[in-house]
N, C-alpha and C positions, 0 to 999 in steps of 0.2 A: 875384441871390442873394448874400447876404453871404458873404464869405470865411469859411472854417471857423474857429471858435474852437479854440485848442489850448493845451495846458498843457505848457510846456517843463519837463522834469525838472531839478531843481536839486540840485547836490551839497551835501550837508550835512556840514560839517566835524565830526568827532567831538570830544568834549571831550579826547580824547587819553588814552593810557595813561600818565597822569602818575605818575611813580615817586617815591615818598617813603618812606623806611624807616619802618615803623611802630614804635610804642613797644615796648620790650622786653616779652617775654611775662610777665615777673615784675612788671610794674607794673599798677595798676588801670586804666590808660588803654589797655591793649593792644587790648581788644575793646569799648571804650566806645561804645555806640550809643544806648541809652535815656537818658532824662533822669536816672534814678537812677544809671546807670553814669557819666554825665558828671559828676554831682555827686560821686560817689566819686573820680573822677579829679581834680577840683578840690581835694578834701580832701587827696588824696595829694600834690598839688603844694604845698599850704599846709604840710604836715608834712615836706616835703623827700623824700618817697618816690617822687616823679616830677618831671619837669622841666616848665616851661611849654611847651617844644616838644612834649613828649609829649601834653599837653592840646591844643595847637594841631593836631597831626596827627589826633587823634581827632575833633575838631570838623570839620576839613577833610574827612575821610572821610565823616562823616555829611552834611555839606553837599553834597559831590559826589554822594552817592547820592540826596539829595533833588532835586538838579538833574536827575539822570538820570530821576527819577520825575515830572518836570515840576511839582514843588511848589517854585516858585521863591522865594516869600517865606520859606519855612522854610529853603531853601538859603542865602539871604542872611543870615538870622539866625545860622546856624552859621558861615558863612564870615567874617562880621564878628567873631564871637567868636574864631575861630581867629586872625585877623590881630591882634586885640587881645592875645591870649595870646603871640603870637610874630610881630612885624612883619617878620621875615626869612624867613618861610615862603613861598617863591616860588609853590608850587603853589596855595596858598590865594588869592593875588592873581590867578593865572591863572583859577582856577575862578570866582571872583567876577566877573572881567572877562567871562567867557563868559556868566554869568547876566545881567549888565547888557546885554550885546549882545542876548541873546534878548528882553530887555525893551525893546530899542531905546533904551536909555540910553547912547548911543554915547560921549559925553564921559567918563562914568564908566568905561565899558568900556576905553577907550584909556588912561586914567590907571592903571587896575589892571594892564593888560597891559604898559604901560611899566615899572611897578614890578617885575613878574615878570621881565621881560627884564633889567632892571638888576641884579636879584639873581642870575639864572642866564642869562647872555648866550649860553650854548651850547645852549639848549633849542630844538630845531626846533619843538616843539609850540607854544611861546609865540609864536614868530614867525608860525606858520601861523594861530593864532587871532587875532592882531592883524591879519594880512592879511585874514582873513574879516570883521573889523569894518570895515576900510577898504573892502572890497568892497561890503558892504551900504550903506555911505555913498556909494557910487558914485565913490569915489576910486580908479580903476583903477590909476593909476601907483603909488601907495603900496601898494596891495594886491599888485601884481606884485612890487614890491621886497621885501616881506616874504615872499612865497611863494618867491622866488628865494633869499633868505637862508636860509629853512628848508631848502631843498633843498641849499644849500651845506653846511649842518650835517649833513644826513641825506639823501643822494641817493635814498633809498628811502622817503621820507615820502610815502605814497600820497595822503593828502588834499591835500597841497600840490600834487602833480602834477595831480590832478583840478581843483583850484581854479585853477591856472595855465591849464589848458585852458579853463576857463570865462571867464577874463579875455580870452584870445585870441578865444573865441567872441563875446563881447560887443563886441570891437573889430572883428568881422567878419574876423579873421585865421584863416580856416577851416582852411587846411593846418597852421598852427601848433597850432591847437586839436586837430586829429585826432592830430598827433604827440604832444602832451602826454597825451591820453587813451590812446594806444597804450602809452606808457610806464607809465601807471598800471595799465592792464588787464593788462600783462605781469606785474605784481606782484600784482594783485588780480583774477584773471580771472572770478570769479563775481559781480562787483559789477553788479547789474542797473541801478542808477542811472547808473553810469559808462558802461555800454553804451548806455543811452538818450541820454546826452549826446553820445556819439560819433555815434550815429544822427542826432541833430539837426544836427550839423555836416556829416555826409554829405548829409543832405537839402538843407541850404541850399547846398551845393556843387553840387547837381543830380544826385547819385548816389542816387536813391530806392531802387533795388534793394539797395544795400549798407546803406542805412539800415534797410530792412525786415529784412534779415538780422540786424542788431544787435538790433532789437527781438525778433526770433524767439528769439535767444539770451538776451536779458534775461528774457523770459517763461519760458524753460526754467529759468533760474536761480531765478526767483521767479514762480510761476504765479498769485500773487495781487497782482501789481503793476498796480494800476488804471491809472496813467498810461501804462504800457506798452501796455495795450489801447487806450486812447483815442488815443494818438499813432500807434500802428501802424495803427489804423483810419483816421486822417486821411490817412496816406500811401497806404494802399490806395485810399481815396476819390480822392486825387489821380491815381492810375493808372486810375481808372474802374472799379475792382473793387468795386462797391457792395455786392454780397452779402457779400463777405468783410469789408468795412468794417462793415456792420450787425452781423455776427456778433461782431466785436471790441467794438463799442459795447455790445452786449447783454451780453457777458461782463463788461465794466466795470460795467454797471448791476446785474448780479447780485451783484457784490462791494460796490458802493456805489450803492444805489438813488437817492440824491440827487445823483449826479454831473452837474452842469449841462453840462459839456463833452460828455459822452456823449449826453445828451438832445438838445442842440442839433445835434450832428453826425449823430446817427442820424435825427433829423427831416429834416435836409437830404438825407441819403442816401435816405430813403424818398421824398422829393419826386422825386429823380432817377430812381427806379425806378417812379414813378407809383403808389406805394402810399400813396394820399392819406389813407386812414383812419388808418393807423399814424402818418403824419407829423403829422396833426392831433392825435392822441392824445398824442404826445410833446411837441408844442408846448403842449398844454393842461396837461400835468403841470408843465412849466416855468412857465407862467403862473399856475398855482395857487400856486406858491411866491412868485412876484413878478409881479404884474399889469403892471408896467412893464418887463418883460424884452423889450427891443427885438428881440433876436435871435429869440426865440420868436415874436414877432408877425410878423417877416419870414418865418420858416419857415412859419408857418400861412397867412400871406397867399399865399405861393408855392404852398402845397398847394391852397388854394381856387382860385387862378388855374389851376393844372394841371387841376382838375376842371371849369373853365369857370364857376365861381361868382365872377364878377368883382366883384359887389357886396360880398360878404363879404371878398374880397381887398382891395378899396379901404378897407373899414372897418379892417382890420388894418394896412395900410400907413399910413393916416392917423393911427392911434393911435401907430405907431412914430415918425411925423414930429412928433407932439406932444411926444414924448420928446426927439427930436433933429431939429430943423427942417432940418438940412443932411444928413440921412442919404441918401447917394447911392443905396444899394440900394432904399430905400423909395420914393424919388422915381422911380427907373426902373421899379420894379414897378408903382407906381400909374399912371404914365404909360401903360404897356402896357395895364393893365386899363381905364383910361379909353378908350384907343384901341379896344379890343375891344368896348366898349359903345357906341361911336360918339360919345363925349363928346370931340370933338376940341379943344374949348376947354380942357377940363381937362388933356388930354394935352399940348397946346401949353404950358400954364403949367408943368407939371412938367419937360418936356424943355427949356424955356427956362432954368429954374433950373439944370438939370444942365449945360447948355451953358456957363454962366458959370463953373462950377467945373471942367468937363472940356471945354475948348474944342477940344481936338484929337481927341476921341473920334468916330470916323467914324460909328458906329452912331447915336449921339445926334444928330449933325447930319442924318443921313439921315431919321431918324424925325421930327425937327422940321420938316424940309422937307416931308415927306409929309403931316403933319397940317395944316400951313399950306395946302398945295395942296388938300386935301380940304375945307377950310373956305371956299374961294372959290366 
C-alpha cells in the first residue's frame, strides 16, 4: 500500500501592518481610492495643494488593498505609480516586492525588498518578507539570517518566529522548530496554522499523541480548517484508529469536496477496514478527475485485492505501472495478485524487479524464493 499522501501546513507571512502616515485629511489625496479620486489627487499635486508623497501614499494604499484581494496586476499598476510618484516610499517597494514574490518573480522581489530595507533599515517587516522570498527560493541560510534580523529588530514579530520554525523544520532540526513555534504560539495562541506546524514537528519527532493534541486545538480555533482534518486523520490512521481517521477525512471533504488528499487517504482507510465498496467509490471519484492518478489506482487495486478480485487488482496495478514503471507499491501489489491467481511467472517477474531496488527487504526475498520453488 502506498504511504499516505499528506499536506503539510505552510506558514504564510502576512504582508505586515506596514505603517505609513496617510495624507493630511485636508488634501484631496487623503481618501483617494477610485480612479476619479486619484485623478483629483494628481491635479492637487500639480496645483501645489498636495505633495507627490501624498499621491504616492494614496496609490500605495490602493495597491496594497488590491494585493490583499488577490488582484495582483492591478496592485502592481498602483504600486508602480506610487514608486514613480515618490521613489523614497519604502512601504511601496515592500508591497511590490511581496506581489512579485507571490508571482514567483523572485529577482524582482529581492530587488524591491532590498530597496525597502535600504530606505528603512529598521523595519522588521521588510526583513521578514525578504526572508520569505529567500525561503521560497530554498535558500534557507539567507532566509534564516533575515528572520533572525527581523527578530533582533522586533523580538515579538510573530510571522518571523513561525518562519524561523519552518526553516528549522525543513532542516530536520525538530527540537529547534518546536521551540520557535512555542515562542510564536505564546504570542499568538489562536493561530491554527501555527499549531498545525508544531503538530507536524511533534509527529516527525515521534510524538504522535502531542501532534494530535495540537491538531485538536487547531480545529477548535478554526473548525473549517481543511488541512487540520486531513492531517489529523493521517495521524489517527498511523495509530490504527481508522474509524476516527475516516471521520476526519469525511469532515474535510464536506468542506472541500475535491480535496484529493482526503479522497486518497479515506480510500486507504476504507481498505484497511475492508469497506471495499466505499474504497472503490473514493478511488473512482479521484480517477474521474484524473484518470492517471496513480495513488487512486493503487488504492482501488488494493480494494479489489482485498475482495479477492485479483484480475481487477492486476489491471489497476498495471495501469499505475504504466504511469510509473518503478512504482514499488504497484509492483508488490501486482506480484501478490499474480501469486494468488497462481501466475508464478508473473509474480516472479515483479518480485525480481522489486529485489533489485529493495535488495534488503526480507519479505520480498522470501516471496521471490517461494514463487521460484513453486515453479519447479
